[in-house]
A tleap script that builds the chain and sets N, CA, C and O, in Angstrom:
source leaprc.protein.ff14SB
mol = sequence {
  NMET ALA LYS LEU GLU GLN THR VAL ASN ALA
  ASP PHE ASP GLN LEU LEU LYS ARG ILE GLU
  ASN GLY ILE LEU GLU GLY SER LEU SER ALA
  SER LEU GLU ASP SER GLY ASP VAL CYS ASP
  GLY ASP ALA ARG CYS SER VAL ARG VAL PHE
  ASP ARG TYR SER TYR ALA GLY SER ASN ARG
  VAL SER LEU SER VAL THR LEU PHE LYS ASN
  ALA ASP GLY PRO VAL HIE ILE THR ALA ILE
  THR SER GLY GLY SER GLN ALA MET PHE PHE
  LYS ILE ASN THR LEU GLY GLU GLU ALA PHE
  LEU ASP LYS LEU ARG GLU LEU CLEU
}
set mol.1.N position { 46.770 50.277 55.074 }
set mol.1.CA position { 45.999 50.051 56.170 }
set mol.1.C position { 46.196 51.224 57.131 }
set mol.1.O position { 47.300 51.659 57.461 }
set mol.2.N position { 44.946 51.719 57.573 }
set mol.2.CA position { 44.863 52.843 58.536 }
set mol.2.C position { 44.270 52.324 59.868 }
set mol.2.O position { 43.450 51.407 59.910 }
set mol.3.N position { 44.785 53.032 61.042 }
set mol.3.CA position { 44.244 52.427 62.320 }
set mol.3.C position { 43.895 53.558 63.194 }
set mol.3.O position { 44.528 54.611 63.123 }
set mol.4.N position { 42.870 53.387 64.055 }
set mol.4.CA position { 42.423 54.245 64.959 }
set mol.4.C position { 42.203 53.378 66.258 }
set mol.4.O position { 41.552 52.334 66.221 }
set mol.5.N position { 42.810 53.892 67.466 }
set mol.5.CA position { 42.555 53.443 68.639 }
set mol.5.C position { 42.094 54.609 69.727 }
set mol.5.O position { 42.758 55.637 69.856 }
set mol.6.N position { 40.978 54.368 70.443 }
set mol.6.CA position { 40.607 55.393 71.198 }
set mol.6.C position { 39.734 54.821 72.336 }
set mol.6.O position { 39.209 53.723 72.154 }
set mol.7.N position { 39.542 55.477 73.486 }
set mol.7.CA position { 38.802 55.257 74.675 }
set mol.7.C position { 37.935 56.273 75.031 }
set mol.7.O position { 38.348 57.417 75.217 }
set mol.8.N position { 36.549 55.906 75.165 }
set mol.8.CA position { 35.497 56.948 75.319 }
set mol.8.C position { 34.708 56.500 76.529 }
set mol.8.O position { 34.626 55.323 76.881 }
set mol.9.N position { 34.169 57.456 77.103 }
set mol.9.CA position { 33.218 57.181 78.191 }
set mol.9.C position { 31.792 57.381 77.565 }
set mol.9.O position { 31.264 58.490 77.480 }
set mol.10.N position { 31.235 56.255 77.148 }
set mol.10.CA position { 29.969 56.204 76.489 }
set mol.10.C position { 29.156 54.961 76.923 }
set mol.10.O position { 29.665 54.042 77.565 }
set mol.11.N position { 27.846 54.990 76.531 }
set mol.11.CA position { 27.080 53.848 76.692 }
set mol.11.C position { 27.402 52.930 75.587 }
set mol.11.O position { 27.389 53.354 74.432 }
set mol.12.N position { 27.713 51.600 75.877 }
set mol.12.CA position { 28.250 50.605 74.935 }
set mol.12.C position { 27.234 50.479 73.758 }
set mol.12.O position { 27.591 50.612 72.587 }
set mol.13.N position { 25.899 50.204 74.143 }
set mol.13.CA position { 24.837 49.935 73.178 }
set mol.13.C position { 24.604 51.040 72.375 }
set mol.13.O position { 24.489 50.863 71.162 }
set mol.14.N position { 24.501 52.344 72.932 }
set mol.14.CA position { 24.306 53.715 71.995 }
set mol.14.C position { 25.510 53.858 71.100 }
set mol.14.O position { 25.350 54.137 69.912 }
set mol.15.N position { 26.733 53.677 71.626 }
set mol.15.CA position { 27.850 53.908 70.830 }
set mol.15.C position { 27.947 52.803 69.650 }
set mol.15.O position { 28.436 53.185 68.587 }
set mol.16.N position { 27.576 51.649 69.746 }
set mol.16.CA position { 27.649 50.677 68.750 }
set mol.16.C position { 26.644 50.930 67.747 }
set mol.16.O position { 26.872 50.750 66.551 }
set mol.17.N position { 25.401 51.392 68.250 }
set mol.17.CA position { 24.377 51.709 67.180 }
set mol.17.C position { 24.698 52.959 66.453 }
set mol.17.O position { 24.421 53.087 65.260 }
set mol.18.N position { 25.282 53.892 67.158 }
set mol.18.CA position { 25.700 55.218 66.395 }
set mol.18.C position { 26.738 54.840 65.349 }
set mol.18.O position { 26.603 55.343 64.234 }
set mol.19.N position { 27.768 54.008 65.574 }
set mol.19.CA position { 28.844 53.615 64.699 }
set mol.19.C position { 28.049 52.959 63.439 }
set mol.19.O position { 28.143 53.420 62.302 }
set mol.20.N position { 27.215 51.768 63.795 }
set mol.20.CA position { 26.618 51.126 62.763 }
set mol.20.C position { 25.783 51.966 61.754 }
set mol.20.O position { 25.905 51.838 60.535 }
set mol.21.N position { 24.996 52.763 62.304 }
set mol.21.CA position { 24.059 53.673 61.685 }
set mol.21.C position { 24.747 54.702 60.817 }
set mol.21.O position { 24.369 55.010 59.687 }
set mol.22.N position { 25.920 55.266 61.525 }
set mol.22.CA position { 26.727 56.287 60.929 }
set mol.22.C position { 27.436 55.802 59.668 }
set mol.22.O position { 27.443 56.481 58.641 }
set mol.23.N position { 28.015 54.648 59.764 }
set mol.23.CA position { 28.896 54.150 58.823 }
set mol.23.C position { 27.886 53.694 57.610 }
set mol.23.O position { 28.154 54.071 56.469 }
set mol.24.N position { 26.822 52.951 57.833 }
set mol.24.CA position { 25.723 52.631 56.766 }
set mol.24.C position { 25.074 53.594 56.122 }
set mol.24.O position { 24.748 53.460 54.943 }
set mol.25.N position { 24.836 54.579 56.762 }
set mol.25.CA position { 24.068 55.922 56.162 }
set mol.25.C position { 25.117 56.779 55.626 }
set mol.25.O position { 24.761 57.690 54.878 }
set mol.26.N position { 26.407 56.625 55.902 }
set mol.26.CA position { 27.384 57.540 55.375 }
set mol.26.C position { 27.834 57.354 53.998 }
set mol.26.O position { 28.560 58.197 53.472 }
set mol.27.N position { 27.446 56.286 53.369 }
set mol.27.CA position { 27.959 55.857 52.021 }
set mol.27.C position { 26.933 54.957 51.323 }
set mol.27.O position { 26.477 53.982 51.920 }
set mol.28.N position { 26.562 55.259 50.079 }
set mol.28.CA position { 25.394 54.550 49.379 }
set mol.28.C position { 26.052 52.983 49.135 }
set mol.28.O position { 25.278 52.057 48.893 }
set mol.29.N position { 27.340 52.779 49.204 }
set mol.29.CA position { 27.817 51.394 48.915 }
set mol.29.C position { 28.191 50.754 50.167 }
set mol.29.O position { 28.799 49.684 50.118 }
set mol.30.N position { 27.899 51.284 51.277 }
set mol.30.CA position { 28.509 50.629 52.530 }
set mol.30.C position { 27.657 49.574 53.045 }
set mol.30.O position { 26.456 49.830 53.122 }
set mol.31.N position { 28.073 48.423 53.412 }
set mol.31.CA position { 27.407 47.351 54.053 }
set mol.31.C position { 28.113 46.781 55.218 }
set mol.31.O position { 29.335 46.802 55.359 }
set mol.32.N position { 27.201 46.233 56.101 }
set mol.32.CA position { 27.643 45.464 57.166 }
set mol.32.C position { 28.011 44.057 56.790 }
set mol.32.O position { 27.085 43.267 56.610 }
set mol.33.N position { 29.117 43.692 56.665 }
set mol.33.CA position { 29.517 42.268 56.051 }
set mol.33.C position { 29.226 41.124 57.235 }
set mol.33.O position { 28.638 40.067 57.008 }
set mol.34.N position { 29.651 41.458 58.306 }
set mol.34.CA position { 29.485 40.514 59.507 }
set mol.34.C position { 29.688 41.107 60.813 }
set mol.34.O position { 30.207 42.210 60.985 }
set mol.35.N position { 29.241 40.298 61.777 }
set mol.35.CA position { 29.254 41.011 63.194 }
set mol.35.C position { 29.641 39.767 64.154 }
set mol.35.O position { 29.621 38.610 63.734 }
set mol.36.N position { 29.979 40.095 65.420 }
set mol.36.CA position { 30.111 39.186 66.418 }
set mol.36.C position { 29.992 40.001 67.795 }
set mol.36.O position { 30.400 41.160 67.878 }
set mol.37.N position { 29.398 39.308 68.881 }
set mol.37.CA position { 29.237 39.882 70.117 }
set mol.37.C position { 29.599 38.957 71.145 }
set mol.37.O position { 29.290 37.792 70.894 }
set mol.38.N position { 30.201 39.174 72.292 }
set mol.38.CA position { 30.581 38.289 73.201 }
set mol.38.C position { 30.383 38.987 74.515 }
set mol.38.O position { 30.841 40.122 74.646 }
set mol.39.N position { 29.711 38.380 75.544 }
set mol.39.CA position { 29.556 38.839 76.895 }
set mol.39.C position { 30.191 37.891 77.852 }
set mol.39.O position { 29.971 36.703 77.617 }
set mol.40.N position { 30.959 38.182 78.917 }
set mol.40.CA position { 31.435 37.208 79.798 }
set mol.40.C position { 31.645 37.963 81.019 }
set mol.40.O position { 32.599 38.719 81.204 }
set mol.41.N position { 30.599 37.697 81.941 }
set mol.41.CA position { 30.418 38.345 83.140 }
set mol.41.C position { 30.260 39.873 82.900 }
set mol.41.O position { 29.273 40.245 82.265 }
set mol.42.N position { 31.130 40.760 83.344 }
set mol.42.CA position { 30.840 42.286 83.205 }
set mol.42.C position { 31.580 42.695 81.908 }
set mol.42.O position { 31.637 43.895 81.640 }
set mol.43.N position { 32.142 41.803 81.099 }
set mol.43.CA position { 32.983 42.320 79.970 }
set mol.43.C position { 32.134 42.062 78.771 }
set mol.43.O position { 31.391 41.085 78.673 }
set mol.44.N position { 32.300 43.102 77.753 }
set mol.44.CA position { 31.519 42.949 76.658 }
set mol.44.C position { 32.473 43.294 75.465 }
set mol.44.O position { 33.324 44.171 75.610 }
set mol.45.N position { 32.344 42.654 74.358 }
set mol.45.CA position { 33.105 42.768 73.138 }
set mol.45.C position { 32.253 42.672 72.011 }
set mol.45.O position { 31.496 41.702 71.968 }
set mol.46.N position { 32.234 43.659 70.911 }
set mol.46.CA position { 31.658 43.634 69.815 }
set mol.46.C position { 32.477 43.945 68.596 }
set mol.46.O position { 33.258 44.897 68.580 }
set mol.47.N position { 32.287 43.098 67.519 }
set mol.47.CA position { 33.128 43.314 66.406 }
set mol.47.C position { 32.221 43.578 65.104 }
set mol.47.O position { 31.268 42.827 64.896 }
set mol.48.N position { 32.464 44.479 64.359 }
set mol.48.CA position { 31.739 44.808 63.217 }
set mol.48.C position { 32.758 44.989 61.983 }
set mol.48.O position { 33.775 45.675 62.079 }
set mol.49.N position { 32.410 44.355 60.904 }
set mol.49.CA position { 33.171 44.398 59.619 }
set mol.49.C position { 32.340 45.050 58.557 }
set mol.49.O position { 31.389 44.430 58.081 }
set mol.50.N position { 32.657 46.345 58.126 }
set mol.50.CA position { 31.969 46.978 57.057 }
set mol.50.C position { 32.853 47.042 55.811 }
set mol.50.O position { 34.083 46.993 55.812 }
set mol.51.N position { 32.013 47.166 54.697 }
set mol.51.CA position { 32.791 47.236 53.318 }
set mol.51.C position { 32.126 48.313 52.490 }
set mol.51.O position { 30.913 48.490 52.603 }
set mol.52.N position { 32.843 49.027 51.680 }
set mol.52.CA position { 32.231 49.966 50.844 }
set mol.52.C position { 33.096 50.164 49.571 }
set mol.52.O position { 34.260 49.765 49.550 }
set mol.53.N position { 32.526 50.775 48.520 }
set mol.53.CA position { 33.294 51.098 47.385 }
set mol.53.C position { 33.997 52.513 47.587 }
set mol.53.O position { 33.420 53.504 48.034 }
set mol.54.N position { 35.183 52.464 47.234 }
set mol.54.CA position { 35.996 53.802 47.349 }
set mol.54.C position { 36.127 54.436 45.900 }
set mol.54.O position { 36.871 53.951 45.048 }
set mol.55.N position { 35.358 55.536 45.695 }
set mol.55.CA position { 35.604 56.120 44.353 }
set mol.55.C position { 37.098 56.778 44.308 }
set mol.55.O position { 37.639 56.992 43.223 }
set mol.56.N position { 37.666 57.054 45.420 }
set mol.56.CA position { 38.910 57.798 45.357 }
set mol.56.C position { 39.891 56.673 44.845 }
set mol.56.O position { 40.642 56.951 43.910 }
set mol.57.N position { 39.916 55.582 45.337 }
set mol.57.CA position { 40.767 54.446 44.950 }
set mol.57.C position { 40.335 53.465 43.898 }
set mol.57.O position { 41.052 52.532 43.537 }
set mol.58.N position { 39.005 53.734 43.368 }
set mol.58.CA position { 38.414 52.578 42.414 }
set mol.58.C position { 38.577 51.336 42.908 }
set mol.58.O position { 38.973 50.471 42.127 }
set mol.59.N position { 38.336 51.022 44.161 }
set mol.59.CA position { 38.393 49.701 44.586 }
set mol.59.C position { 37.480 49.661 46.040 }
set mol.59.O position { 36.977 50.650 46.575 }
set mol.60.N position { 37.408 48.316 46.507 }
set mol.60.CA position { 36.403 48.302 47.781 }
set mol.60.C position { 37.526 48.313 48.992 }
set mol.60.O position { 38.695 47.960 48.838 }
set mol.61.N position { 37.022 48.725 50.065 }
set mol.61.CA position { 37.701 48.876 51.253 }
set mol.61.C position { 36.899 48.335 52.489 }
set mol.61.O position { 35.678 48.463 52.573 }
set mol.62.N position { 37.639 47.746 53.403 }
set mol.62.CA position { 36.832 47.272 54.576 }
set mol.62.C position { 37.380 47.975 55.821 }
set mol.62.O position { 38.512 48.445 55.938 }
set mol.63.N position { 36.365 47.972 56.766 }
set mol.63.CA position { 36.583 48.738 58.208 }
set mol.63.C position { 36.228 47.699 59.233 }
set mol.63.O position { 35.068 47.288 59.273 }
set mol.64.N position { 37.048 47.286 59.984 }
set mol.64.CA position { 36.859 46.453 61.147 }
set mol.64.C position { 36.843 47.297 62.423 }
set mol.64.O position { 37.804 47.991 62.756 }
set mol.65.N position { 35.651 47.199 63.155 }
set mol.65.CA position { 35.736 47.959 64.325 }
set mol.65.C position { 35.290 47.085 65.520 }
set mol.65.O position { 34.280 46.382 65.545 }
set mol.66.N position { 36.194 47.238 66.500 }
set mol.66.CA position { 36.004 46.453 67.684 }
set mol.66.C position { 35.858 47.269 69.021 }
set mol.66.O position { 36.730 48.068 69.360 }
set mol.67.N position { 34.773 47.051 69.737 }
set mol.67.CA position { 34.555 47.822 70.979 }
set mol.67.C position { 34.614 46.755 72.077 }
set mol.67.O position { 34.082 45.649 71.986 }
set mol.68.N position { 35.307 47.197 73.108 }
set mol.68.CA position { 35.436 46.347 74.353 }
set mol.68.C position { 35.212 47.279 75.498 }
set mol.68.O position { 35.570 48.455 75.446 }
set mol.69.N position { 34.575 46.711 76.607 }
set mol.69.CA position { 34.136 47.299 77.772 }
set mol.69.C position { 34.077 46.289 78.838 }
set mol.69.O position { 33.500 45.215 78.667 }
set mol.70.N position { 34.727 46.647 80.051 }
set mol.70.CA position { 34.864 45.808 81.176 }
set mol.70.C position { 34.028 46.392 82.333 }
set mol.70.O position { 34.432 47.455 82.804 }
set mol.71.N position { 33.013 45.884 82.809 }
set mol.71.CA position { 32.278 46.501 84.020 }
set mol.71.C position { 31.847 47.891 83.593 }
set mol.71.O position { 31.290 48.110 82.517 }
set mol.72.N position { 32.158 48.891 84.566 }
set mol.72.CA position { 31.614 50.261 84.413 }
set mol.72.C position { 32.902 51.016 83.882 }
set mol.72.O position { 32.911 52.224 84.119 }
set mol.73.N position { 33.908 50.538 83.253 }
set mol.73.CA position { 34.907 51.156 82.605 }
set mol.73.C position { 34.693 51.834 81.262 }
set mol.73.O position { 33.595 51.653 80.735 }
set mol.74.N position { 35.527 52.540 80.676 }
set mol.74.CA position { 35.338 53.127 79.475 }
set mol.74.C position { 35.276 52.058 78.273 }
set mol.74.O position { 35.588 50.881 78.452 }
set mol.75.N position { 34.893 52.511 77.163 }
set mol.75.CA position { 34.737 51.700 75.929 }
set mol.75.C position { 35.961 51.909 75.153 }
set mol.75.O position { 36.275 53.037 74.775 }
set mol.76.N position { 36.744 50.756 74.870 }
set mol.76.CA position { 37.977 50.863 74.144 }
set mol.76.C position { 37.523 50.601 72.629 }
set mol.76.O position { 36.743 49.682 72.379 }
set mol.77.N position { 37.947 51.293 71.797 }
set mol.77.CA position { 37.729 51.070 70.356 }
set mol.77.C position { 38.883 50.966 69.497 }
set mol.77.O position { 39.759 51.832 69.486 }
set mol.78.N position { 38.913 49.890 68.746 }
set mol.78.CA position { 40.017 49.772 67.698 }
set mol.78.C position { 39.411 49.657 66.370 }
set mol.78.O position { 38.522 48.831 66.163 }
set mol.79.N position { 39.840 50.434 65.471 }
set mol.79.CA position { 39.226 50.369 64.015 }
set mol.79.C position { 40.467 50.224 62.953 }
set mol.79.O position { 41.430 50.987 63.018 }
set mol.80.N position { 40.382 49.315 62.093 }
set mol.80.CA position { 41.483 49.070 61.081 }
set mol.80.C position { 40.916 48.885 59.814 }
set mol.80.O position { 40.082 47.990 59.682 }
set mol.81.N position { 41.239 49.598 58.845 }
set mol.81.CA position { 40.908 49.506 57.435 }
set mol.81.C position { 41.825 48.659 56.590 }
set mol.81.O position { 42.961 48.418 56.999 }
set mol.82.N position { 41.419 48.218 55.495 }
set mol.82.CA position { 42.195 47.306 54.687 }
set mol.82.C position { 41.595 47.322 53.207 }
set mol.82.O position { 40.437 47.679 52.989 }
set mol.83.N position { 42.397 46.942 52.297 }
set mol.83.CA position { 41.818 46.662 50.994 }
set mol.83.C position { 41.941 47.943 50.025 }
set mol.83.O position { 41.420 47.913 48.910 }
set mol.84.N position { 42.634 49.046 50.477 }
set mol.84.CA position { 42.666 50.173 49.713 }
set mol.84.C position { 43.640 50.412 48.664 }
set mol.84.O position { 43.615 51.419 47.957 }
set mol.85.N position { 44.543 49.434 48.561 }
set mol.85.CA position { 45.604 49.671 47.744 }
set mol.85.C position { 45.405 49.033 46.288 }
set mol.85.O position { 44.666 48.057 46.155 }
set mol.86.N position { 46.015 49.548 45.302 }
set mol.86.CA position { 45.946 49.133 44.014 }
set mol.86.C position { 47.258 48.332 43.387 }
set mol.86.O position { 47.281 47.698 42.331 }
set mol.87.N position { 48.230 48.514 44.229 }
set mol.87.CA position { 49.455 47.915 43.922 }
set mol.87.C position { 49.704 46.444 44.099 }
set mol.87.O position { 48.971 45.934 44.947 }
set mol.88.N position { 50.549 45.640 43.516 }
set mol.88.CA position { 50.648 44.220 43.780 }
set mol.88.C position { 51.619 44.054 44.969 }
set mol.88.O position { 51.332 43.302 45.900 }
set mol.89.N position { 52.791 44.772 44.933 }
set mol.89.CA position { 53.788 44.317 46.025 }
set mol.89.C position { 53.899 45.402 47.097 }
set mol.89.O position { 54.601 45.112 48.066 }
set mol.90.N position { 53.286 46.671 47.075 }
set mol.90.CA position { 53.392 47.576 48.131 }
set mol.90.C position { 52.269 48.396 47.967 }
set mol.90.O position { 51.653 48.472 46.904 }
set mol.91.N position { 51.925 49.137 49.195 }
set mol.91.CA position { 50.630 49.844 49.189 }
set mol.91.C position { 50.753 51.348 48.649 }
set mol.91.O position { 51.499 52.163 49.191 }
set mol.92.N position { 50.030 51.618 47.638 }
set mol.92.CA position { 49.789 53.052 47.123 }
set mol.92.C position { 48.335 53.418 47.055 }
set mol.92.O position { 47.444 52.572 46.972 }
set mol.93.N position { 48.154 54.568 47.090 }
set mol.93.CA position { 46.808 55.038 47.015 }
set mol.93.C position { 45.792 54.508 48.065 }
set mol.93.O position { 44.840 53.786 47.769 }
set mol.94.N position { 46.067 54.908 49.241 }
set mol.94.CA position { 45.305 54.461 50.346 }
set mol.94.C position { 44.384 55.413 50.747 }
set mol.94.O position { 43.888 55.355 51.872 }
set mol.95.N position { 44.069 56.378 49.870 }
set mol.95.CA position { 43.012 57.542 50.238 }
set mol.95.C position { 41.624 56.903 50.704 }
set mol.95.O position { 41.022 57.360 51.675 }
set mol.96.N position { 41.192 55.916 50.026 }
set mol.96.CA position { 39.856 55.240 50.434 }
set mol.96.C position { 39.932 54.717 51.864 }
set mol.96.O position { 38.936 54.830 52.579 }
set mol.97.N position { 41.061 54.144 52.336 }
set mol.97.CA position { 41.010 53.649 53.715 }
set mol.97.C position { 40.999 54.828 54.628 }
set mol.97.O position { 40.216 54.859 55.577 }
set mol.98.N position { 41.900 55.875 54.366 }
set mol.98.CA position { 41.770 56.998 55.252 }
set mol.98.C position { 40.324 57.686 55.285 }
set mol.98.O position { 39.902 58.161 56.339 }
set mol.99.N position { 39.645 57.722 54.210 }
set mol.99.CA position { 38.350 58.328 54.153 }
set mol.99.C position { 37.340 57.565 54.937 }
set mol.99.O position { 36.459 58.155 55.564 }
set mol.100.N position { 37.441 56.326 54.920 }
set mol.100.CA position { 36.479 55.281 55.577 }
set mol.100.C position { 36.719 55.545 56.996 }
set mol.100.O position { 35.731 55.741 57.704 }
set mol.101.N position { 38.001 55.580 57.564 }
set mol.101.CA position { 38.296 55.715 58.850 }
set mol.101.C position { 38.030 57.204 59.408 }
set mol.101.O position { 37.737 57.325 60.598 }
set mol.102.N position { 38.125 58.362 58.564 }
set mol.102.CA position { 37.514 59.540 58.806 }
set mol.102.C position { 36.025 59.577 59.065 }
set mol.102.O position { 35.560 60.368 59.885 }
set mol.103.N position { 35.311 58.783 58.418 }
set mol.103.CA position { 33.717 58.702 58.751 }
set mol.103.C position { 33.665 58.349 60.279 }
set mol.103.O position { 32.954 58.986 61.057 }
set mol.104.N position { 34.430 57.335 60.653 }
set mol.104.CA position { 34.346 56.814 62.036 }
set mol.104.C position { 34.866 58.004 62.868 }
set mol.104.O position { 34.153 58.361 63.806 }
set mol.105.N position { 35.819 58.548 62.680 }
set mol.105.CA position { 36.279 59.670 63.591 }
set mol.105.C position { 35.196 60.689 63.780 }
set mol.105.O position { 34.940 61.050 64.929 }
set mol.106.N position { 34.544 61.181 62.778 }
set mol.106.CA position { 33.284 61.882 62.761 }
set mol.106.C position { 32.317 61.567 63.785 }
set mol.106.O position { 31.820 62.375 64.571 }
set mol.107.N position { 32.045 60.091 63.700 }
set mol.107.CA position { 30.992 59.598 64.590 }
set mol.107.C position { 31.475 59.580 66.138 }
set mol.107.O position { 30.625 59.631 67.027 }
set mol.108.N position { 32.744 59.513 66.416 }
set mol.108.CA position { 33.190 59.490 67.668 }
set mol.108.C position { 33.348 60.890 68.266 }
set mol.108.O position { 33.753 61.026 69.421 }
savepdb mol mol.pdb
quit
């Protein structure tokens, strides 16, 4: 598992679109598995779950991205990868997870 947490001053909708397009266009095997959006007053939260094949790890990796914004504040981003290990009892070869998260870092 790899994790990224960051706060940015950006337009919520433009940032979300940039992340979606960048992840999906960044890999031939990337797909948007599911999404959810919640608005409550001035607060917004969007969750996106992506999946792709990792050639480095010879397996599939998922990336969950959550964006949260309250009123005119900054956008808080939490991204967590999973699924990149090949071992049964402990994690080895997590290169695919780090590579997936690196793509998001480039977009931010």
